[in-house]
N, C-alpha and C positions, 0 to 999 in steps of 0.2 A: 400658685404655682412657683415657685425658685425655676427661672433661667438658667442652665450650664452655661458657664463661660464660651468665649468663642474658641479659647486653647482645647479647652474640654471637646467638645465638638469636634475640631479638628483629629485630637488624637482617637476621639471614638472611630468617624472616618476613616485615617489609617490602621486601626485595627480592623472595622469591615472590609477595607479591600485586601489586607493582609490574609482575612479569614477566608474571604470568597475565591481569591487566587489558590491560596493553599487546598481546598476542596475540590476546585477545580482540576488540580494539576493531579491531587491523588484519586479523584477519580479516573481520570486519563491514564495514570501509570498502572492502574488494576483495569483497566479494560484493556489495555495493549500491550501489557506483560501477565503471562501466567507461569507460576512457578509449578514443578512438578516434582513429588519426592520420587525417588527409587522403586519405589514398590510397585507405582502406579505403572498403567499397561501405557505401551509408545504409541498408542493409537486411541485419538479421541472416540472412534465407533468402536473400539474393543472395550472401553471403558461402560459406552452407553449399554453394551452388549452383557458386561458384567452386572450390570447394574437391573436389569431385566427390561430394559425397554423393547416394544415392538418395533418389526423394517417399518410400519407405517408412520412411528413416531419416530425415528429415526432419519428416515428421508422428509419428515415435514420438518424436522431442525436443522439437517446438513445440508437438503439440497431443498429450499423455500420453493414453491411455485413463482415463474417467472410474471412478472407483469410491470407494464409500462411505468415510468417513474413518470411526474408529471412534472419535476425539476430537472428534468435532463438538460433543459438549455439552459441552468445557470453556471457561474462557477465554484469552481472546490464543490459544492452537495451535487453538482449535475451527475457524477459518476458516482455517487456514494455507494448504490446498491450493487454495482460491480467491484467497488474497492473494497468491500465487507464480505463479497462472496471471494475475491484473492485473499483476503487478509486471513480466512479462516473463523470467521466471527458471525456467529448466528442470531444474532440480536437484527431485526429488523431495521430499513431504513430511515421509517417514519419513525421509530422510538427515536433512532440515535440522533436523527435531526432534533427533534424536541426535545431531546438531552441539550444537545449545545444550543439552541435558542436556548433554553430557561438560565443555562448556564451565564450565556449573554446577557440577559437580563437582568439578572443577578447581580453579576459585575457592574453593569450600565447603571445601577441605580448607586452600589457601590463607589464606583469612582467619580459620580455625577456629585459628592458632596466634597469633593477635592477639586476637580478640574469641570470645562465648559461642555456642557451637555455631547458637543460633536465631540470633540476628543473621546469622551467618555464612551460612546457609541462605537467607535472607529476602534477605540484597544481593547473594547468588551469583543468586538466581531472579531479581532486578531486572535484573542487569547482565548476563545471559546467557539470560533468557529473554522477561522482559518489555520491554527494552530494543530487542531485535531484532524482537520481533514490532509493536511500534510502529512501528520505522523502513521494516519492512517494508510495514507500510499505509500511510504515508508517501508511499512509493515508489511502490507502488498505485494510489494518487490520482492523482498527480502524470502518472504515465503513463495512466491512464486520462482525465485532465483534457485531455492531448497529442492523443490522440487523435479525442475530442469538436472538439475545434480545428482538426483536418485534415477532420474528417469531409465538412463541405461540400465544400471543395477536390475529395475524391474523388468524391462524386456528382457533380459541374459534369465533372470529367473523364471519366464513366462517360458522361454526357449527351450530351458532344459525340460521342465514340465512338460510341454511340448511332442520335444522329443521323444521322452519316453513315454507316449502314449495319453498323458491327460488330456482329457478336454479344454476349450479355451476357458470358458469359467469357472474351473477348477483354478488355473493358473492365476486367473485374476483374484479368486479369494486367496489364495497364497501369500501374494504380494499382500494383499488386505492384512493378512494374520502375522508375516514375517517381518515385514518392513516398519518403518515408524513414520511418525508425520512429517510430512503435510499427505508423503504421495499412498498412506496407508489407507488414510480416512478418504480420499479421493476415488480409490479403485475397491472400496469398502461400498462406497454408497453406488456404483455401478452393481457390484454383486448384492446390494439391497434391490436395487431397480430391476435384477434378471429376476430374481424371488419374487420379487413380486409382479412378474408377467412380462416387462420390458424386452425387447430387442434387444441381442447384444450388440450388433452396429447401433443401435437407438442409444445405447449405453454408452458406445466409445462417442458416440457423436455430440451426445449431450457434453461426457465429458472435454472434449475438443473445445465447444461454447462456452465451457464453465471455465476453465481455463483460460483460454485464449491464446495459448503461446504455438510457433510452428510445429516446435517439435511431437507436441500431444495431437497437431491436427496431420501431422503425417501419420502417426501410431492409428488415429481414426481413418483415415482413407486407407492404409494398407489392410486392417483388418475388415473394411466395405469390400474391398474389392476380393481378396480372397475369399471373402464368404457369397460374392458373387458368382466368382469365376474358378473358387478353387485354387490350390497348390501349395508349397510349401510354407508354410506362416512363420515355423520356427526358423528358417533361414531369413526371411525377411524380415523377422523381429532382432537377429545375429547382427543382419546388415545394416539395421537401422539403430540401435545399440553402438555400434563403432561409427557411424557417422556422425552421431550427437556425440560422440567422445572427441570426433577429430574435430567437429564444428567449436567445442567448448574450448581446446586445447588451441585452437586458432584464434578463439579471443583473446586469451591468455597473452598470446604472444602479441596479438597488436595492441592488446591494451600497454605491454611493457615499450613497445616498439615507440607509440606515441604518448608517455607517459612527460617526457618533456615539455613536449608540444603542449599538453593539457594543463602539466605545471605555468608555463610560461601565460599562457590563456589566461590563467585564474589572478596569476600577478600582473598584468598588465591590464586588466580590468578593474583589479582593487587597489593601484595607484591612484587615481585621483582622488577616490573617496582617502585612501591614507594623506594622501595632500592636504586636502579641504578639512582634515581634523586638524592633522597637525596647524595649520596654517590658524584656524579660529581657537588654539589654544595658546601659541603662543604669540598671536598678534589678531585680536579679537576685530580691530578696526579696521586688518587691511579690504576685508568686503564690507563691515555694519558702514564704515564711513559713504560707502559708495551706492548703499541699497536705494536710494530715493533718486538717486539718477534713472532718466525716465527709459536709458538702452539697460539699465541691469538686469533685468527681467527677461526682455528679451534676446539677450545673449546668456543668460541662466538658463533658458530654455532649449536655447540650440547648443548648447556645450552638454546639457543632460541627454539630449538626443544623439548627438557623436557618441557619446559614453554607451549608449543602450546598443547603438549599432556596432561599435566596435566589440561589445559582448559576444552580440547574437554573431557577428562576422566570425572571431573566434571560435566558436562554439561549433559554427558547422563546417571549420578550419578540422578540430580536432575529433569530432565527434561520428564515427565512423558507423555504418548501419554493414553488418554482418549475419 
């Protein structure tokens, strides 16, 4: 059997790496981005209802049973169940982790043909585990932000329904059918819970635990107090909607006022890396000529530690909690 020349093996390796990265990127893109036509319903739950799924099936897919995640102590994948729930994805954490590890194994094998094994494993873990986990967290944050922006309108809709005499579960159903995702599906899960036998207060508590934002917790507490002691729930919901809108306005004002400081912190943090790159391009021997000096590595570690400390301090100075 004739052996392939070395240059043909290298080209095959490059092609394998390209195909592996392309497949991983396309799979991640299809998972994290879903396009919908104008003819589709605005709520995923409403599409499931139109498809004829039962209440049990909808709850099983949209609200999976909570279980302890065995890998909760690990970085990046420790919060995978919560990130998937916040991102509105129905894939199980085990299947998602298996897909990422499988992609990492394929990429590591392809990269090992053209690079050392340690570098291949590190690059594969970054491309197939760390990068998708970070993208998932970004999607989850965007979805929670969108839900927070929709919440005041949902509370106003509920308050108007309560004012004209509708019961609370009917007003929740109106939010689930009249508004768009993500809040439509989340409130629709509560409707399915109540129709399946859960109490309204328990459904709101489950919503607060599932979403985890302060505004939703305030809503759950308000409903719980009104359910136990009575009172004007419509007025409470109107007041809560006003408070949430005022908080959102205040957040925007704070971001506008602190924009200069945040931009300055980003610039000061990136300046050392820009200078290092420029020096290495214009004069490579500036650092490489003294790399064998015994003081080079200790001083380099000190400089890296100072840069990291500078970035963390600047972030604390411009990162306001409100």
